[in-house]
Each structure stands twice: as structure tokens, then as C-alpha cells.
ROLO-438474 format. One record per residue: residue in three letters; x, y, z of N, C-alpha, C in turn. Coordinates in pm, whole numbers, plus 50000, padded with zeros to 5 digits. Atoms other than C-alpha are relative to their C-alpha. Example, Ala and Ser with C-alpha at 12.3 -4.5 7.8 and 13.67 -1.06 7.14 Angstrom:
@code=ALA n_u=50089 n_v=49881 n_w=50000 ca_u=51230 ca_v=49550 ca_w=50780 c_u=50090 c_v=50120 c_w=50000 .
@code=SER n_u=49918 n_v=49881 n_w=49994 ca_u=51367 ca_v=49894 ca_w=50714 c_u=49923 c_v=50109 c_w=50073 .
This chain:
@code=MET n_u=50105 n_v=50061 n_w=49921 ca_u=51081 ca_v=50364 ca_w=48754 c_u=50055 c_v=49892 c_w=50093 .
@code=ARG n_u=49941 n_v=50105 n_w=49915 ca_u=51309 ca_v=50097 ca_w=48900 c_u=50021 c_v=50053 c_w=50142 .
@code=LYS n_u=49980 n_v=49942 n_w=49868 ca_u=51390 ca_v=50333 ca_w=49187 c_u=49870 c_v=49993 c_w=50080 .
@code=GLY n_u=50131 n_v=50007 n_w=49934 ca_u=51017 ca_v=50350 ca_w=49268 c_u=49966 c_v=49859 c_w=50043 .
@code=THR n_u=50025 n_v=50140 n_w=49965 ca_u=50992 ca_v=49971 ca_w=49263 c_u=50083 c_v=49963 c_w=50122 .
@code=PHE n_u=49913 n_v=50028 n_w=49886 ca_u=51286 ca_v=49952 ca_w=49503 c_u=49939 c_v=50057 c_w=50128 .
@code=VAL n_u=50060 n_v=49937 n_w=49881 ca_u=51112 ca_v=50192 ca_w=49742 c_u=49882 c_v=49916 c_w=50048 .
@code=LEU n_u=50113 n_v=50085 n_w=49960 ca_u=50797 ca_v=49976 ca_w=49739 c_u=50049 c_v=49873 c_w=50067 .
@code=GLU n_u=49945 n_v=50122 n_w=49941 ca_u=51004 ca_v=49665 ca_w=49808 c_u=50058 c_v=50027 c_w=50138 .
@code=GLU n_u=49942 n_v=49964 n_w=49871 ca_u=51188 ca_v=49841 ca_w=50090 c_u=49891 c_v=50023 c_w=50104 .
@code=ILE n_u=50112 n_v=49975 n_w=49908 ca_u=50864 ca_v=49962 ca_w=50249 c_u=49932 c_v=49868 c_w=50035 .
@code=TRP n_u=50060 n_v=50132 n_w=49978 ca_u=50720 ca_v=49610 ca_w=50208 c_u=50078 c_v=49925 c_w=50109 .
@code=GLU n_u=49917 n_v=50071 n_w=49902 ca_u=51013 ca_v=49467 ca_w=50407 c_u=49988 c_v=50065 c_w=50139 .
@code=VAL n_u=50013 n_v=49930 n_w=49873 ca_u=50987 ca_v=49733 ca_w=50678 c_u=49865 c_v=49967 c_w=50065 .
@code=ILE n_u=50133 n_v=50035 n_w=49947 ca_u=50613 ca_v=49664 ca_w=50718 c_u=50004 c_v=49858 c_w=50057 .
@code=GLY n_u=49989 n_v=50137 n_w=49952 ca_u=50688 ca_v=49293 ca_w=50750 c_u=50074 c_v=49993 c_w=50132 .
@code=ASP n_u=49922 n_v=49997 n_w=49877 ca_u=50948 ca_v=49365 ca_w=51016 c_u=49918 c_v=50056 c_w=50116 .
@code=ARG n_u=50082 n_v=49938 n_w=49894 ca_u=50710 ca_v=49589 ca_w=51213 c_u=49890 c_v=49905 c_w=50047 .
@code=LEU n_u=50105 n_v=50095 n_w=49961 ca_u=50443 ca_v=49319 ca_w=51207 c_u=50059 c_v=49880 c_w=50075 .
@code=ALA n_u=49935 n_v=50115 n_w=49936 ca_u=50684 ca_v=49041 ca_w=51305 c_u=50055 c_v=50036 c_w=50138 .
@code=ARG n_u=49941 n_v=49956 n_w=49875 ca_u=50846 ca_v=49245 ca_w=51582 c_u=49940 c_v=50136 c_w=50040 .
@code=PRO n_u=50065 n_v=49873 n_w=49964 ca_u=50597 ca_v=49504 ca_w=51704 c_u=50079 c_v=50076 c_w=50108 .
@code=ALA n_u=49930 n_v=49914 n_w=49904 ca_u=50762 ca_v=49792 ca_w=51886 c_u=49902 c_v=50102 c_w=50055 .
@code=PRO n_u=50087 n_v=49897 n_w=49944 ca_u=50594 ca_v=50035 ca_w=52123 c_u=50006 c_v=50127 c_w=49915 .
@code=GLY n_u=50006 n_v=49877 n_w=50078 ca_u=50480 ca_v=50340 ca_w=51928 c_u=50007 c_v=49981 c_w=49850 .
@code=SER n_u=49995 n_v=50026 n_w=50144 ca_u=50506 ca_v=50170 ca_w=51587 c_u=49864 c_v=50024 c_w=49938 .
@code=TYR n_u=50126 n_v=49971 n_w=50068 ca_u=50240 ca_v=50308 ca_w=51353 c_u=49941 c_v=49873 c_w=49939 .
@code=VAL n_u=50047 n_v=50122 n_w=50066 ca_u=50217 ca_v=49984 ca_w=51155 c_u=49953 c_v=49898 c_w=50104 .
@code=GLY n_u=50038 n_v=50094 n_w=49895 ca_u=50211 ca_v=49768 ca_w=51468 c_u=49869 c_v=50040 c_w=50065 .
@code=GLY n_u=50124 n_v=49951 n_w=49940 ca_u=49940 ca_v=49986 ca_w=51618 c_u=49880 c_v=49979 c_w=49912 .
@code=LEU n_u=50111 n_v=50021 n_w=50093 ca_u=49728 ca_v=49963 ca_w=51306 c_u=49952 c_v=49856 c_w=50002 .
@code=VAL n_u=50035 n_v=50140 n_w=50016 ca_u=49738 ca_v=49586 ca_w=51281 c_u=49971 c_v=49931 c_w=50133 .
@code=HIS n_u=50013 n_v=50069 n_w=49872 ca_u=49774 ca_v=49481 ca_w=51643 c_u=49914 c_v=50076 c_w=50100 .
@code=GLY n_u=50086 n_v=49922 n_w=49912 ca_u=49543 ca_v=49745 ca_w=51787 c_u=49867 c_v=49930 c_w=50026 .
@code=GLU n_u=50129 n_v=50054 n_w=49957 ca_u=49198 ca_v=49689 ca_w=51930 c_u=49913 c_v=49953 c_w=49883 .
@code=LYS n_u=50086 n_v=50034 n_w=50114 ca_u=49026 ca_v=49682 ca_w=51588 c_u=50065 c_v=49904 c_w=49901 .
@code=GLY n_u=49931 n_v=50094 n_w=50087 ca_u=49289 ca_v=49468 ca_w=51420 c_u=49995 c_v=50042 c_w=49854 .
@code=ILE n_u=49996 n_v=49973 n_w=50144 ca_u=49269 ca_v=49440 ca_w=51042 c_u=49889 c_v=50096 c_w=49957 .
@code=ASP n_u=50107 n_v=49906 n_w=50036 ca_u=48943 ca_v=49637 ca_w=51041 c_u=50053 c_v=50144 c_w=49996 .
@code=ARG n_u=49944 n_v=49864 n_w=50000 ca_u=49143 ca_v=49951 ca_w=51127 c_u=50083 c_v=50024 c_w=49875 .
@code=VAL n_u=49920 n_v=49989 n_w=50123 ca_u=49382 ca_v=49886 ca_w=50840 c_u=49907 c_v=50023 c_w=49881 .
@code=LEU n_u=50093 n_v=49987 n_w=50112 ca_u=49089 ca_v=49845 ca_w=50602 c_u=49928 c_v=50134 c_w=50001 .
@code=GLU n_u=50058 n_v=49865 n_w=49992 ca_u=48929 ca_v=50165 ca_w=50730 c_u=50096 c_v=50103 c_w=49941 .
@code=LYS n_u=49900 n_v=49908 n_w=50054 ca_u=49255 ca_v=50345 ca_w=50649 c_u=50010 c_v=49990 c_w=49848 .
@code=VAL n_u=49997 n_v=50016 n_w=50146 ca_u=49260 ca_v=50197 ca_w=50297 c_u=49881 c_v=50075 c_w=49939 .
@code=GLY n_u=50119 n_v=49931 n_w=50051 ca_u=48905 ca_v=50324 ca_w=50243 c_u=50011 c_v=50151 c_w=50013 .
@code=GLU n_u=49983 n_v=49856 n_w=49977 ca_u=48983 ca_v=50665 ca_w=50392 c_u=50098 c_v=50060 c_w=49899 .
@code=GLU n_u=49899 n_v=49948 n_w=50093 ca_u=49295 ca_v=50710 ca_w=50180 c_u=49952 c_v=49993 c_w=49856 .
@code=ALA n_u=50055 n_v=50011 n_w=50135 ca_u=49115 ca_v=50589 ca_w=49866 c_u=49905 c_v=50117 c_w=49973 .
@code=THR n_u=50093 n_v=49888 n_w=50015 ca_u=48844 ca_v=50850 ca_w=49922 c_u=50075 c_v=50132 c_w=49984 .
@code=GLU n_u=49921 n_v=49877 n_w=50009 ca_u=49101 ca_v=51124 ca_w=49978 c_u=50072 c_v=50009 c_w=49865 .
@code=PHE n_u=49937 n_v=50003 n_w=50131 ca_u=49282 ca_v=51018 ca_w=49660 c_u=49900 c_v=50039 c_w=49891 .
@code=VAL n_u=50104 n_v=49970 n_w=50100 ca_u=48961 ca_v=51029 ca_w=49456 c_u=49966 c_v=50148 c_w=50003 .
@code=LEU n_u=50034 n_v=49857 n_w=49989 ca_u=48878 ca_v=51376 ca_w=49587 c_u=50113 c_v=50088 c_w=49947 .
@code=ALA n_u=49886 n_v=49921 n_w=50050 ca_u=49227 ca_v=51506 ca_w=49512 c_u=50004 c_v=49997 c_w=49847 .
@code=VAL n_u=50003 n_v=50010 n_w=50147 ca_u=49204 ca_v=51376 ca_w=49153 c_u=49885 c_v=50082 c_w=49945 .
@code=LYS n_u=50118 n_v=49928 n_w=50046 ca_u=48854 ca_v=51515 ca_w=49112 c_u=50022 c_v=50152 c_w=50003 .
@code=ASN n_u=49975 n_v=49856 n_w=49985 ca_u=48972 ca_v=51856 ca_w=49233 c_u=50124 c_v=50048 c_w=49927 .
@code=GLY n_u=49883 n_v=49962 n_w=50077 ca_u=49285 ca_v=51851 ca_w=49018 c_u=50116 c_v=50054 c_w=50082 .
@code=GLU n_u=49895 n_v=49952 n_w=49910 ca_u=49516 ca_v=51906 ca_w=49314 c_u=50122 c_v=49908 c_w=49990 .
@code=LYS n_u=49888 n_v=50090 n_w=50031 ca_u=49840 ca_v=51756 ca_w=49180 c_u=50084 c_v=49962 c_w=50122 .
@code=GLY n_u=49922 n_v=50030 n_w=49881 ca_u=50036 ca_v=51783 ca_w=49504 c_u=49928 c_v=49904 c_w=50092 .
@code=ARG n_u=50081 n_v=50088 n_w=49916 ca_u=49754 ca_v=51623 ca_w=49701 c_u=49983 c_v=49862 c_w=49936 .
@code=ILE n_u=50012 n_v=50129 n_w=50069 ca_u=49714 ca_v=51353 ca_w=49436 c_u=50120 c_v=49913 c_w=50033 .
@code=VAL n_u=49877 n_v=50075 n_w=49970 ca_u=50076 ca_v=51248 ca_w=49489 c_u=50001 c_v=49955 c_w=50146 .
@code=GLU n_u=50000 n_v=50033 n_w=49857 ca_u=50045 ca_v=51260 ca_w=49869 c_u=49900 c_v=49890 c_w=50032 .
@code=GLU n_u=50104 n_v=50099 n_w=49970 ca_u=49720 ca_v=51064 ca_w=49878 c_u=50027 c_v=49867 c_w=49931 .
@code=ALA n_u=49962 n_v=50125 n_w=50067 ca_u=49847 ca_v=50809 ca_w=49623 c_u=50103 c_v=49926 c_w=50085 .
@code=ALA n_u=49899 n_v=50062 n_w=49914 ca_u=50146 ca_v=50746 ca_w=49850 c_u=49935 c_v=49942 c_w=50126 .
@code=ASP n_u=50070 n_v=50050 n_w=49880 ca_u=49920 ca_v=50714 ca_w=50157 c_u=49920 c_v=49874 c_w=49967 .
@code=LEU n_u=50082 n_v=50115 n_w=50041 ca_u=49689 ca_v=50476 ca_w=49971 c_u=50088 c_v=49878 c_w=49975 .
@code=GLN n_u=49911 n_v=50114 n_w=50027 ca_u=49975 ca_v=50259 ca_w=49847 c_u=50059 c_v=49944 c_w=50129 .
@code=PHE n_u=49945 n_v=50045 n_w=49873 ca_u=50129 ca_v=50244 ca_w=50193 c_u=49899 c_v=49915 c_w=50077 .
@code=HIS n_u=50101 n_v=50073 n_w=49922 ca_u=49807 ca_v=50137 ca_w=50363 c_u=49954 c_v=49873 c_w=49929 .
@code=LEU n_u=50030 n_v=50122 n_w=50075 ca_u=49735 ca_v=49888 ca_w=50085 c_u=50107 c_v=49895 c_w=50028 .
@code=LEU n_u=49891 n_v=50092 n_w=49967 ca_u=50077 ca_v=49731 ca_w=50151 c_u=49982 c_v=49943 c_w=50141 .
@code=VAL n_u=50024 n_v=50048 n_w=49863 ca_u=49996 ca_v=49710 ca_w=50523 c_u=49886 c_v=49898 c_w=50000 .
@code=ALA n_u=50114 n_v=50092 n_w=50006 ca_u=49661 ca_v=49546 ca_w=50444 c_u=50039 c_v=49867 c_w=49938 .
@code=LEU n_u=49955 n_v=50124 n_w=50062 ca_u=49824 ca_v=49293 ca_w=50212 c_u=50082 c_v=49917 c_w=50098 .
@code=ARG n_u=49917 n_v=50071 n_w=49901 ca_u=50083 ca_v=49203 ca_w=50478 c_u=49913 c_v=49940 c_w=50109 .
@code=ALA n_u=50087 n_v=50046 n_w=49891 ca_u=49816 ca_v=49177 ca_w=50747 c_u=49913 c_v=49882 c_w=49956 .
@code=ALA n_u=50082 n_v=50108 n_w=50054 ca_u=49613 ca_v=48947 ca_w=50520 c_u=50083 c_v=49879 c_w=49958 .
@code=GLY n_u=49913 n_v=50111 n_w=50036 ca_u=49915 ca_v=48727 ca_w=50451 c_u=50016 c_v=49980 c_w=49852 .
@code=VAL n_u=49986 n_v=50007 n_w=50145 ca_u=49927 ca_v=48807 ca_w=50080 c_u=50132 c_v=50065 c_w=49962 .
@code=GLU n_u=49870 n_v=49949 n_w=50040 ca_u=50272 ca_v=48850 ca_w=49930 c_u=49989 c_v=50100 c_w=49886 .
@code=LEU n_u=49997 n_v=49898 n_w=50104 ca_u=50343 ca_v=49157 ca_w=49719 c_u=50035 c_v=49938 c_w=49864 .
@code=GLU n_u=49959 n_v=50066 n_w=50124 ca_u=50506 ca_v=48931 ca_w=49460 c_u=49880 c_v=49941 c_w=49925 .
@code=LEU n_u=50120 n_v=50055 n_w=50063 ca_u=50167 ca_v=48766 ca_w=49396 c_u=49922 c_v=50109 c_w=49927 .
@code=VAL n_u=50069 n_v=49887 n_w=50064 ca_u=50013 ca_v=49105 ca_w=49319 c_u=50077 c_v=50042 c_w=49875 .
@code=MET n_u=49919 n_v=49962 n_w=50116 ca_u=50303 ca_v=49191 ca_w=49088 c_u=49984 c_v=49898 c_w=49887 .
@code=GLU n_u=50020 n_v=50105 n_w=50102 ca_u=50265 ca_v=48857 ca_w=48909 c_u=49863 c_v=50013 c_w=49935 .
@code=GLU n_u=50134 n_v=49981 n_w=50056 ca_u=49892 ca_v=48921 ca_w=48867 c_u=49998 c_v=50118 c_w=49903 .
@code=LEU n_u=49993 n_v=49885 n_w=50090 ca_u=49961 ca_v=49263 ca_w=48718 c_u=50072 c_v=49963 c_w=49871 .
@code=ALA n_u=49924 n_v=50041 n_w=50119 ca_u=50220 ca_v=49114 ca_w=48483 c_u=49917 c_v=49910 c_w=49909 .
@code=SER n_u=50081 n_v=50092 n_w=50080 ca_u=49974 ca_v=48846 ca_w=48372 c_u=49892 c_v=50073 c_w=49921 .
@code=ARG n_u=50105 n_v=49923 n_w=50067 ca_u=49728 ca_v=49115 ca_w=48266 c_u=50052 c_v=50086 c_w=49886 .
@code=ARG n_u=49940 n_v=49919 n_w=50108 ca_u=49971 ca_v=49287 ca_w=48030 c_u=49976 c_v=49932 c_w=49866 .
@code=LYS n_u=50013 n_v=50050 n_w=50136 ca_u=49900 ca_v=49251 ca_w=47664 c_u=50138 c_v=49994 c_w=49938 .
@code=PRO n_u=49869 n_v=50003 n_w=50066 ca_u=50193 ca_v=49145 ca_w=47448 c_u=50020 c_v=50127 c_w=49917 .
@code=PRO n_u=49975 n_v=49879 n_w=50080 ca_u=50362 ca_v=49439 ca_w=47273 c_u=49964 c_v=49975 c_w=49854 .
@code=LEU n_u=50033 n_v=50009 n_w=50142 ca_u=50250 ca_v=49510 ca_w=46919 c_u=50127 c_v=49984 c_w=49917 .
@code=SER n_u=49885 n_v=50017 n_w=50090 ca_u=50487 ca_v=49392 ca_w=46647 c_u=50005 c_v=50119 c_w=49906 .
@code=ARG n_u=49987 n_v=49886 n_w=50092 ca_u=50625 ca_v=49666 ca_w=46425 c_u=50052 c_v=49954 c_w=49869 .
């Protein structure tokens, strides 16, 4: 799973770079700096969440993976656009873990 965490961290950094230095034709830059601003990012989060739910409901494993990736990506963009660090989300998740059961 560490490899997956690394990929999320890498994508997080790339998103930050795209927002700090928007380039013509950048998907991330266009989402955040476009006419609708953060509203467009939030629309994408909602759209991808709906597509993920439908894929799970329909039992389409390949689509579940694809839509989960799309949802996570757009969630990362929304967090960056809102100025919320990924580390804060990770810390919140860690704080919700129950201690392991003693054996």
C-alpha cells in the first residue's frame, strides 16, 4: 500500500505545481482558474462521486477502480484549491483509528 500512498503524494505535488504555475492547456489549471473557479472543481467531485456510486451499484469492478481514481484526483484538486493540506486529512483519518485489540 505504500506505493499507493506515494502516488497520492506525487499527484498532490503535481496539482500544487499546476496551481502555482498555471500552464496553457493544463487540465488542473483550467479547472481551478477557469471561469467558474472552484465551483467547477466541486461539480467534478460531485460528478465523479455519482459515477463511482453507480459503478459500485452495478458491480462493474473495472469502472469502480476508474471512477475511484477520478474521484480521488478531483478531491485532491478541490482540497488544494481550498487551501487544505493533504497531511491534515491524513492526520484526521489517523485520529479516527481505534487502537488495535490486544491478544
